[in-house]
Backbone as CSV, one residue per row, in Angstrom:
resi,resn,N_x,N_y,N_z,CA_x,CA_y,CA_z,C_x,C_y,C_z
1,UNK,-18.865,-3.095,-3.005,-19.602,-2.032,-2.347,-19.429,-0.683,-3.040
2,UNK,-18.205,-0.239,-3.374,-18.091,1.070,-4.030,-18.887,1.158,-5.327
3,UNK,-18.932,0.076,-6.085,-19.700,0.089,-7.337,-21.171,0.368,-7.060
4,UNK,-21.718,-0.227,-6.019,-23.124,0.003,-5.662,-23.361,1.459,-5.288
5,UNK,-22.430,2.037,-4.550,-22.579,3.444,-4.145,-22.504,4.370,-5.359
6,UNK,-21.611,4.074,-6.287,-21.507,4.866,-7.516,-22.801,4.763,-8.309
7,UNK,-23.357,3.570,-8.399,-24.613,3.381,-9.124,-25.764,4.156,-8.482
8,UNK,-25.665,4.409,-7.193,-26.688,5.200,-6.494,-26.441,6.706,-6.615
9,UNK,-25.358,7.093,-7.285,-25.098,8.506,-7.524,-24.049,9.143,-6.622
10,UNK,-23.423,8.364,-5.768,-22.386,8.902,-4.882,-21.039,8.922,-5.600
11,UNK,-20.231,9.920,-5.275,-18.827,9.892,-5.703,-18.064,9.167,-4.611
12,UNK,-17.217,8.238,-4.994,-16.519,7.399,-4.038,-15.017,7.622,-4.155
13,UNK,-14.396,7.884,-3.015,-12.943,7.951,-2.933,-12.531,6.825,-2.000
14,UNK,-11.697,5.947,-2.497,-11.266,4.803,-1.712,-9.755,4.861,-1.530
15,UNK,-9.287,4.484,-0.343,-7.850,4.444,-0.113,-7.523,3.370,0.900
16,UNK,-6.289,2.974,0.887,-5.781,2.000,1.838,-4.584,2.640,2.519
17,UNK,-4.375,2.352,3.766,-3.288,2.986,4.502,-1.961,2.318,4.193
18,UNK,-0.910,3.058,4.419,0.446,2.574,4.118,1.011,1.770,5.272
19,UNK,2.196,1.231,5.076,2.878,0.583,6.170,3.142,-0.892,5.993
20,UNK,2.844,-1.416,4.835,3.085,-2.824,4.596,4.065,-2.964,3.437
21,UNK,5.076,-3.753,3.607,6.051,-3.952,2.546,7.239,-3.021,2.679
22,UNK,8.032,-2.980,1.644,9.279,-2.222,1.670,9.095,-0.735,1.383
23,UNK,7.941,-0.308,0.957,7.760,1.092,0.579,7.461,2.011,1.760
24,UNK,7.275,1.483,2.938,6.924,2.313,4.088,8.053,3.272,4.442
25,UNK,7.686,4.473,4.850,8.687,5.472,5.220,8.663,5.782,6.716
26,UNK,8.185,4.856,7.510,8.207,5.018,8.961,8.528,3.660,9.587
27,UNK,8.829,3.682,10.865,9.180,2.434,11.554,7.935,1.595,11.787
28,UNK,7.684,0.684,10.887,6.518,-0.190,10.965,6.776,-1.304,11.970
29,UNK,5.873,-1.433,12.931,5.975,-2.487,13.928,4.801,-3.444,13.722
30,UNK,5.032,-4.656,13.266,3.938,-5.582,12.986,3.141,-5.976,14.232
31,UNK,3.642,-5.664,15.417,2.913,-5.973,16.646,1.890,-4.896,17.014
32,UNK,1.953,-3.740,16.375,0.982,-2.673,16.640,-0.291,-2.921,15.839
33,UNK,-1.412,-2.597,16.413,-2.679,-2.717,15.695,-2.785,-1.620,14.641
34,UNK,-2.389,-0.423,14.991,-2.387,0.674,14.032,-1.247,1.617,14.373
35,UNK,-0.923,2.489,13.433,0.114,3.495,13.609,-0.499,4.870,13.392
36,UNK,0.057,5.880,14.001,-0.481,7.242,13.846,-0.432,7.689,12.388
37,UNK,0.480,7.144,11.605,0.561,7.490,10.186,-0.710,7.113,9.438
38,UNK,-1.411,6.083,9.890,-2.672,5.701,9.250,-3.705,6.822,9.399
39,UNK,-3.741,7.427,10.570,-4.673,8.523,10.826,-4.292,9.731,9.974
40,UNK,-2.986,9.999,9.876,-2.519,11.093,9.023,-2.930,10.866,7.578
41,UNK,-2.789,9.635,7.096,-3.197,9.308,5.727,-4.688,9.551,5.533
42,UNK,-5.490,9.113,6.488,-6.937,9.305,6.410,-7.281,10.790,6.334
43,UNK,-6.716,11.581,7.238,-7.002,13.016,7.275,-6.540,13.701,5.989
44,UNK,-5.423,13.263,5.435,-4.920,13.842,4.191,-5.856,13.557,3.026
45,UNK,-6.351,12.319,2.943,-7.295,11.967,1.881,-8.594,12.750,2.047
46,UNK,-9.053,12.903,3.268,-10.284,13.653,3.519,-10.116,15.121,3.141
47,UNK,-8.997,15.717,3.488,-8.725,17.111,3.127,-8.652,17.259,1.616
48,UNK,-7.981,16.319,0.937,-7.919,16.346,-0.527,-9.323,16.268,-1.121
49,UNK,-10.148,15.386,-0.577,-11.510,15.210,-1.083,-12.308,16.500,-0.950
50,UNK,-12.226,17.140,0.212,-12.949,18.404,0.428,-12.489,19.480,-0.546
51,UNK,-11.197,19.575,-0.751,-10.622,20.620,-1.602,-10.872,20.359,-3.081
52,UNK,-10.700,19.132,-3.498,-10.762,18.798,-4.918,-12.185,18.591,-5.413
53,UNK,-12.990,17.882,-4.661,-14.336,17.544,-5.121,-15.371,18.602,-4.758
54,UNK,-15.060,19.444,-3.811,-15.945,20.549,-3.407,-17.399,20.096,-3.275
55,UNK,-17.614,19.200,-2.375,-18.941,18.645,-2.155,-19.562,19.237,-0.893
56,UNK,-20.878,19.202,-0.799,-21.569,19.761,0.358,-21.436,18.882,1.595
57,UNK,-21.446,17.572,1.380,-21.352,16.634,2.500,-20.348,15.545,2.181
58,UNK,-19.650,15.122,3.228,-18.735,13.999,3.085,-19.096,12.962,4.136
59,UNK,-19.330,11.750,3.668,-19.574,10.635,4.561,-18.411,9.673,4.492
60,UNK,-18.195,8.982,5.580,-17.108,8.006,5.656,-17.724,6.644,5.958
61,UNK,-17.287,5.669,5.208,-17.713,4.288,5.392,-16.464,3.499,5.768
62,UNK,-16.423,2.969,6.974,-15.240,2.262,7.431,-15.566,0.856,7.894
63,UNK,-14.651,-0.042,7.620,-14.787,-1.423,8.061,-13.575,-1.792,8.903
64,UNK,-13.785,-2.658,9.853,-12.707,-3.209,10.650,-11.861,-2.091,11.264
65,UNK,-10.540,-2.123,11.041,-9.670,-1.113,11.628,-9.978,0.283,11.083
66,UNK,-10.595,0.364,9.920,-10.982,1.655,9.367,-11.936,2.424,10.259
67,UNK,-12.717,1.721,11.076,-13.618,2.424,11.991,-12.826,3.172,13.058
68,UNK,-11.769,2.571,13.553,-10.907,3.230,14.542,-10.178,4.410,13.915
69,UNK,-9.607,4.198,12.754,-8.847,5.254,12.088,-9.755,6.430,11.730
70,UNK,-10.947,6.154,11.247,-11.875,7.232,10.894,-12.295,8.033,12.121
71,UNK,-12.519,7.368,13.227,-12.890,8.091,14.450,-11.744,8.951,14.960
72,UNK,-10.536,8.428,14.944,-9.383,9.220,15.351,-9.109,10.347,14.355
73,UNK,-9.288,10.067,13.075,-9.046,11.061,12.037,-10.020,12.209,12.054
74,UNK,-11.192,11.996,12.626,-12.193,13.060,12.713,-11.646,14.272,13.466
75,UNK,-10.751,14.025,14.398,-10.156,15.130,15.166,-9.305,16.028,14.271
76,UNK,-8.718,15.470,13.223,-7.846,16.226,12.322,-8.590,16.803,11.121
77,UNK,-9.577,16.101,10.636,-10.320,16.533,9.447,-11.756,16.042,9.588
78,UNK,-12.662,16.971,9.805,-14.067,16.646,10.082,-14.796,16.155,8.851
79,UNK,-15.772,15.283,9.056,-16.672,14.817,8.029,-18.087,14.914,8.574
80,UNK,-19.092,14.735,7.704,-20.488,14.979,8.088,-21.195,13.772,8.690
81,UNK,-20.875,12.584,8.240,-21.488,11.403,8.822,-20.574,10.210,8.654
82,UNK,-20.830,9.194,9.456,-19.962,8.018,9.485,-20.804,6.760,9.551
83,UNK,-20.444,5.774,8.725,-21.045,4.454,8.779,-19.925,3.471,9.032
84,UNK,-20.029,2.720,10.118,-18.960,1.786,10.454,-19.500,0.424,10.801
């Protein structure tokens, strides 16, 4: 999917949330569906994108749990449109 968006002229920033494996720096509970740190990661990437890429509009494309994280993250860092 990102390749198709790039071919259409979009700049694509892709990220995956932390919390799996030994590199996590918070108390990861495998029984939780998501952790607040995922939302923090999303908002941080969005803020970086706004600051670094200086674009007029930012859209978010989320799948599966990404739809929940993107909706919660909107409260911390706004975006212009969402596809989920």
